C-alpha positions in Angstrom: -3.2 18.8 -13.3 -0.7 21.4 -11.3 2.8 20.3 -10.4 3.5 20.0 -6.5 6.6 19.8 -5.2 7.5 17.1 -2.4 11.2 16.5 -0.1 9.7 13.1 0.1 9.5 12.2 -3.3 12.4 13.6 -4.6 14.3 11.3 -1.3 12.6 8.4 -2.5 13.2 8.4 -6.1 16.9 9.6 -5.1 17.1 6.2 -2.8 15.2 4.4 -6.1 17.5 5.4 -8.3 20.6 4.7 -5.9 19.3 1.3 -5.8 18.9 1.4 -9.9 22.9 2.4 -10.1 24.3 0.3 -7.7 22.5 -3.0 -9.9 24.5 -1.2 -13.1 27.9 -1.4 -11.1 27.6 -4.6 -9.7 25.1 -6.2 -12.5 28.0 -9.1 -13.0 27.9 -10.3 -9.2 24.1 -10.1 -9.5 23.5 -11.6 -12.5 26.5 -15.0 -11.3 24.2 -15.3 -8.2 20.7 -14.1 -9.0 20.4 -14.9 -12.3 21.2 -17.1 -15.1 24.5 -16.1 -15.2 26.6 -14.9 -18.2 23.7 -14.9 -20.6 21.5 -12.5 -18.3 24.4 -9.7 -17.6 22.6 -7.7 -20.7 19.3 -7.8 -18.8 19.9 -7.2 -15.4 21.9 -4.1 -16.4 18.9 -3.4 -18.3 17.0 -3.4 -15.2 18.9 -1.7 -13.4 19.1 1.4 -15.9 15.2 1.3 -16.3 15.4 1.7 -12.2 17.4 4.6 -12.3 15.3 6.2 -14.9 12.4 5.5 -13.1 14.1 6.9 -9.8 14.9 10.5 -11.7 11.2 10.7 -12.6 10.0 9.9 -9.0 12.3 12.7 -7.8 11.1 15.2 -10.0 7.4 14.1 -9.6 7.0 13.6 -12.9 5.6 9.8 -12.9 1.9 11.0 -11.6 2.0 13.1 -14.7 3.0 10.2 -17.0 0.7 7.9 -15.3 -1.9 10.8 -15.3 -1.9 10.8 -19.9 -1.2 6.6 -20.1 -4.8 6.4 -17.9 -6.1 9.3 -20.2 -5.0 7.5 -23.1 -6.5 4.2 -22.4 -9.6 5.9 -21.5 -10.1 7.6 -24.3 -8.7 10.9 -24.2 -9.6 14.1 -22.2 
């Protein structure tokens, strides 16, 4: 698989990472209003961190490589 740069993926990935960063910053308000309150603080922060990592992978256009490796592993490898 060849690596191709796409400015659209960069902006999309950075937007996803920014949303994840906002979730990490405002996790208490989000957990209080949308989740189960204090007991879900760590879960909301974890979701935010995962969103940031996925956004950075998308911005670097590495998500296709990871998904290709995962599908090949499931299919039996090649």
